[in-house]
C-alpha positions as CSV (number, residue, x, y, z in Angstrom):
1,X,155.4,-171.4,84.3
2,X,158.9,-171.6,82.8
3,X,157.9,-174.7,80.7
4,X,154.9,-173.0,79.3
5,X,157.0,-170.0,78.4
6,X,159.3,-172.4,76.5
7,X,156.3,-173.8,74.7
8,X,155.1,-170.4,73.6
9,X,158.5,-169.3,72.4
10,X,159.0,-172.6,70.5
11,X,155.6,-172.2,69.0
12,X,156.8,-169.1,67.2
13,X,158.8,-171.3,64.9
14,X,155.8,-173.1,63.2
15,X,153.9,-169.8,63.3
16,X,156.7,-168.3,61.2
17,X,156.7,-171.2,58.9
18,X,153.0,-170.7,58.3
19,X,153.8,-167.5,56.5
20,X,156.1,-169.2,53.9
21,X,153.2,-169.9,51.5
22,X,152.1,-166.3,51.3
23,X,155.6,-165.0,50.9
24,X,156.5,-167.6,48.3
25,X,153.4,-167.0,46.1
26,X,153.4,-163.2,46.5
27,X,157.1,-162.3,46.2
28,X,159.3,-165.1,44.9
29,X,159.9,-166.5,41.4
30,X,157.5,-169.2,40.3
31,X,158.7,-172.8,39.9
32,X,161.9,-172.6,41.8
33,X,161.2,-174.6,45.0
34,X,164.8,-176.1,45.3
35,X,166.4,-172.7,44.8
36,X,164.0,-171.3,47.5
37,X,165.0,-174.1,49.9
38,X,168.6,-173.4,49.2
39,X,168.2,-169.6,49.8
40,X,166.4,-170.4,53.1
41,X,169.0,-172.8,54.5
42,X,172.5,-172.0,53.3
43,X,172.6,-168.2,54.1
44,X,171.0,-168.8,57.4
45,X,173.4,-171.6,58.3
46,X,176.4,-169.6,57.4
47,X,175.2,-166.6,59.4
48,X,174.7,-168.8,62.5
49,X,178.0,-170.4,62.0
50,X,179.7,-167.0,62.0
51,X,177.8,-166.0,65.2
52,X,178.6,-169.3,67.0
53,X,182.2,-169.5,65.8
54,X,182.4,-173.2,66.5
55,X,182.8,-176.2,64.2
56,X,181.9,-179.8,64.9
57,X,184.5,-182.1,66.3
58,X,185.0,-185.8,66.1
59,X,181.8,-187.8,65.7
60,X,179.7,-184.6,65.5
61,X,180.8,-184.0,61.9
62,X,178.8,-187.0,60.9
63,X,176.0,-186.3,63.3
64,X,175.7,-182.7,62.0
65,X,175.5,-184.1,58.4
66,X,172.8,-186.6,59.3
67,X,170.7,-184.1,61.2
68,X,171.2,-181.5,58.5
69,X,170.0,-184.0,55.9
70,X,167.0,-185.2,57.8
71,X,165.8,-181.8,59.1
72,X,166.8,-179.6,56.1
73,X,168.5,-181.3,53.1
74,X,165.9,-184.1,52.5
75,X,162.9,-182.4,54.2
76,X,162.8,-179.2,52.0
77,X,162.9,-180.9,48.6
78,X,160.4,-183.6,49.6
79,X,158.1,-181.0,51.1
80,X,158.2,-178.9,47.9
81,X,157.7,-181.9,45.7
82,X,154.6,-183.0,47.6
83,X,153.2,-179.4,47.5
84,X,153.7,-179.3,43.7
85,X,152.1,-182.7,43.0
86,X,149.2,-182.8,45.5
87,X,146.0,-180.8,45.4
88,X,145.0,-178.2,47.9
89,X,146.7,-178.6,51.3
90,X,147.2,-182.4,51.2
91,X,150.9,-181.8,51.8
92,X,150.0,-180.0,55.1
93,X,147.9,-183.0,56.1
94,X,150.9,-185.2,55.6
95,X,152.9,-182.9,57.8
96,X,150.2,-183.0,60.5
97,X,151.0,-186.8,60.9
98,X,154.3,-185.7,62.5
99,X,153.2,-186.1,66.1
100,X,152.2,-189.7,65.5
101,X,155.5,-190.4,63.7
102,X,157.5,-188.8,66.6
103,X,155.5,-190.7,69.2
104,X,156.5,-194.0,67.6
105,X,160.1,-193.1,67.0
106,X,160.3,-191.8,70.6
107,X,159.2,-195.2,71.9
108,X,161.9,-196.9,69.8
109,X,164.9,-194.5,70.3
110,X,164.1,-192.6,73.5
111,X,162.1,-195.2,75.5
112,X,159.2,-192.8,75.8
113,X,156.1,-194.9,75.3
114,X,153.1,-192.9,73.9
115,X,149.9,-193.0,75.9
116,X,146.4,-193.3,74.6
117,X,145.9,-189.6,75.1
118,X,148.9,-188.8,72.9
119,X,147.7,-191.1,70.1
120,X,144.1,-189.7,70.2
121,X,145.4,-186.1,70.3
122,X,147.6,-186.8,67.3
123,X,144.7,-188.2,65.4
124,X,142.6,-185.1,66.3
125,X,145.4,-182.9,65.0
126,X,145.4,-184.7,61.6
127,X,141.6,-184.4,61.4
128,X,141.6,-180.7,62.3
129,X,144.3,-179.8,59.7
130,X,142.4,-181.9,57.1
131,X,139.3,-179.9,57.7
132,X,141.2,-176.6,57.3
133,X,143.2,-177.3,54.2
134,X,141.6,-180.1,52.1
135,X,139.3,-179.3,49.2
136,X,137.4,-181.5,46.8
137,X,139.9,-183.0,44.4
138,X,140.4,-186.0,42.1
139,X,142.7,-188.9,42.5
140,X,145.8,-188.3,44.6
141,X,149.2,-188.5,42.9
142,X,151.0,-191.5,44.5
143,X,154.5,-189.8,44.1
144,X,153.2,-186.7,45.9
145,X,151.7,-188.8,48.7
146,X,154.9,-190.7,49.2
147,X,156.9,-187.4,49.1
148,X,154.6,-185.9,51.8
149,X,154.9,-188.9,54.1
150,X,158.7,-189.1,53.5
151,X,159.2,-185.4,54.3
152,X,157.3,-185.9,57.6
153,X,159.2,-189.0,58.4
154,X,162.5,-187.2,57.7
155,X,161.7,-184.2,59.9
156,X,160.3,-186.5,62.6
157,X,163.4,-188.7,62.6
158,X,165.6,-185.6,62.7
159,X,163.7,-184.2,65.7
160,X,164.0,-187.5,67.7
161,X,167.7,-187.9,66.9
162,X,168.3,-184.3,67.9
163,X,166.7,-185.1,71.2
164,X,168.6,-188.4,71.6
165,X,172.1,-187.0,70.7
166,X,171.7,-183.7,72.5
167,X,174.6,-181.3,72.0
168,X,178.3,-181.5,72.7
169,X,179.6,-179.8,75.8
170,X,179.9,-176.1,75.4
171,X,177.7,-176.0,72.3
172,X,174.4,-174.1,72.4
173,X,171.3,-174.5,70.2
174,X,172.3,-171.6,68.0
175,X,175.5,-173.3,66.9
176,X,173.8,-176.6,66.5
177,X,171.2,-175.0,64.3
178,X,174.0,-173.4,62.2
179,X,175.6,-176.8,61.6
180,X,172.4,-178.4,60.4
181,X,171.3,-175.5,58.2
182,X,174.7,-175.3,56.5
183,X,174.9,-179.1,56.0
184,X,171.4,-179.2,54.7
185,X,172.0,-176.2,52.4
186,X,175.1,-177.7,50.9
187,X,173.2,-180.9,50.2
188,X,170.4,-179.0,48.4
189,X,172.8,-176.9,46.3
190,X,173.8,-179.5,43.7
191,X,170.3,-180.9,43.5
192,X,168.9,-177.4,42.8
193,X,171.6,-176.7,40.2
194,X,170.9,-180.0,38.3
195,X,167.1,-179.8,38.5
196,X,166.5,-176.1,38.1
197,X,169.6,-174.7,36.4
198,X,171.1,-171.3,37.1
199,X,169.6,-169.0,39.7
200,X,166.8,-166.7,38.4
201,X,167.0,-163.0,38.2
202,X,165.7,-161.3,41.3
203,X,163.7,-158.1,41.7
204,X,163.4,-156.0,44.8
205,X,160.3,-157.9,46.3
206,X,162.1,-161.2,45.7
207,X,165.2,-160.1,47.5
208,X,163.1,-158.9,50.4
209,X,161.2,-162.2,50.4
210,X,164.4,-164.3,50.5
211,X,165.8,-162.1,53.2
212,X,162.7,-162.7,55.3
213,X,162.8,-166.4,54.7
214,X,166.5,-166.8,55.5
215,X,166.5,-164.6,58.6
216,X,163.2,-164.7,60.5
217,X,161.6,-167.8,58.8
218,X,164.7,-170.0,59.0
219,X,167.7,-168.8,61.1
220,X,165.5,-167.5,64.1
221,X,162.7,-170.1,63.7
222,X,164.9,-173.1,63.5
223,X,167.0,-171.8,66.4
224,X,163.8,-171.6,68.5
225,X,162.8,-175.0,67.3
226,X,166.0,-176.8,68.2
227,X,166.1,-174.8,71.5
228,X,162.7,-176.2,72.3
229,X,163.7,-179.7,71.5
230,X,166.4,-179.4,74.2
231,X,163.9,-178.3,76.8
232,X,160.7,-180.2,76.0
233,X,159.9,-183.8,75.0
234,X,160.1,-184.5,71.3
235,X,156.4,-185.2,71.2
236,X,155.5,-181.9,72.8
237,X,157.6,-180.0,70.3
238,X,156.1,-181.8,67.3
239,X,152.5,-181.2,68.5
240,X,153.3,-177.5,67.9
241,X,153.6,-178.3,64.1
242,X,149.9,-177.8,63.3
243,X,150.3,-174.2,64.2
244,X,152.0,-173.8,60.7
245,X,149.0,-174.7,58.5
246,X,146.7,-172.8,60.9
247,X,148.8,-169.7,60.5
248,X,148.9,-170.2,56.7
249,X,145.1,-170.3,56.7
250,X,144.8,-167.2,58.9
251,X,147.3,-165.2,56.8
252,X,145.4,-166.2,53.6
253,X,142.2,-164.9,55.1
254,X,143.6,-161.7,56.6
255,X,146.2,-160.7,53.9
256,X,145.1,-162.5,50.7
257,X,141.3,-162.3,51.0
258,X,140.8,-166.0,51.1
259,X,137.4,-167.0,52.7
260,X,137.2,-169.3,55.7
261,X,134.2,-171.7,55.8
262,X,132.5,-172.9,59.0
263,X,134.1,-176.3,58.4
264,X,137.5,-174.7,58.3
265,X,136.9,-172.8,61.4
266,X,135.8,-176.0,63.2
267,X,139.0,-177.7,61.9
268,X,141.1,-174.8,63.2
269,X,139.6,-175.1,66.7
270,X,140.1,-178.9,66.7
271,X,143.8,-178.6,65.5
272,X,144.5,-175.9,68.0
273,X,142.9,-177.8,70.8
274,X,145.1,-180.8,69.9
275,X,148.2,-178.6,70.0
276,X,147.3,-177.4,73.5
277,X,146.6,-180.9,74.8
278,X,149.8,-182.1,73.3
279,X,151.7,-179.8,75.7
280,X,150.2,-181.5,78.8
281,X,152.8,-184.2,78.9
282,X,155.1,-184.9,81.9
283,X,157.5,-182.2,83.0
284,X,161.1,-182.5,82.2
285,X,163.5,-183.0,85.1
286,X,166.6,-180.8,85.4
287,X,169.5,-182.9,86.4
288,X,172.9,-181.7,87.7
289,X,175.3,-180.8,85.0
290,X,177.8,-183.3,86.3
291,X,176.0,-186.2,84.8
292,X,175.9,-184.8,81.2
293,X,177.5,-187.4,78.9
294,X,180.3,-186.1,76.7
295,X,178.8,-187.6,73.6
296,X,175.6,-185.5,74.0
297,X,173.3,-188.5,74.6
298,X,170.3,-188.0,76.9
299,X,171.1,-188.2,80.5
300,X,169.6,-191.0,82.7
301,X,166.3,-190.3,84.4
302,X,165.9,-189.2,88.0
303,X,164.2,-192.5,88.7
304,X,167.2,-194.4,87.4
305,X,169.6,-192.3,89.5
306,X,167.5,-193.0,92.6
307,X,167.5,-196.7,91.8
308,X,171.2,-196.8,91.4
309,X,171.5,-195.2,94.9
310,X,169.6,-198.1,96.5
311,X,171.5,-200.8,98.3
312,X,171.9,-204.3,96.7
313,X,168.8,-206.4,96.6
314,X,169.8,-208.6,99.6
315,X,170.2,-205.4,101.8
316,X,166.8,-204.0,101.0
317,X,163.9,-204.4,103.4
318,X,161.7,-207.3,102.6
319,X,158.8,-205.4,101.0
320,X,159.0,-207.1,97.7
321,X,161.3,-206.6,94.8
322,X,161.7,-203.1,93.5
323,X,162.1,-202.0,89.9
324,X,165.4,-202.5,88.2
325,X,167.6,-199.6,87.0
326,X,166.5,-200.2,83.4
327,X,162.9,-200.2,84.3
328,X,163.3,-197.1,86.4
329,X,164.8,-195.3,83.4
330,X,162.1,-196.7,81.0
331,X,159.2,-195.5,83.2
332,X,160.6,-192.1,84.1
333,X,158.0,-189.3,83.9
334,X,159.9,-187.4,81.2
335,X,163.1,-187.0,79.2
336,X,165.8,-184.9,80.7
337,X,167.2,-181.9,79.1
338,X,170.1,-183.0,76.8
């Protein structure tokens, strides 16, 4: 029950991100995607830094910059670039490939080999989101396609590295989120200034829109997202991503008067079903705090711990050779909480 509560709470993050399109089109200045990304990331990061009151130490200065660049600094500009250059919701389709990206990266960096169900569920999520957001259009812009795939690869890599590196001792997900948002915002700032010039004049609705994006849509949402990465597998967290375009479609229908066709409703059901199936992975195993590594790397699996406790091979009963420590870790039922 606790795991499913974590899933529901983590799912609030992509649901919040699904409202970004409506807020941007209805309240914010046109043609300022980088400035919008900056206003989402930097104020939220500075607020969380003030609340956490902890700065990175040692190697975590570099790790915070890398994670901030992948999850925020590179992700936001590439995502906005793809949205501006691609028709309809093609950028959202690129984002829906995230679970497949994370499944592959988890096999390389975490030792979590994806099963057939994971791959099929990821393909179903892509198909479902495609039915929801795609419309008839001409030839696709190759720069936009590359930007969409690069933004997904950036966020996917950041998600898996966040899982692999964990957190330093005594640092919670709120502080880690503040580090990443601040680093990402500082990386976006010079790009926004060079590409878009001075900040635009803001009216009341725009100020309210940016406050919503910075606080609820970014500070709270990303805190919930990184909190979920620490408690679930990277693949489970990423399978919550399709909730973002589904929320965008529902907000467009309910608040903006946009019609939903039977094909879109079918796609929504398929994508939501894939999101649910994506949460049926192995349970995470809570290990004693004493085996936490100081560098924040994922702890060894319970199978590996049990394997290390066995006597040497020559002292074991003659029932055939058992698995080695490395194989026990590799075939563990789930990643441990970092």
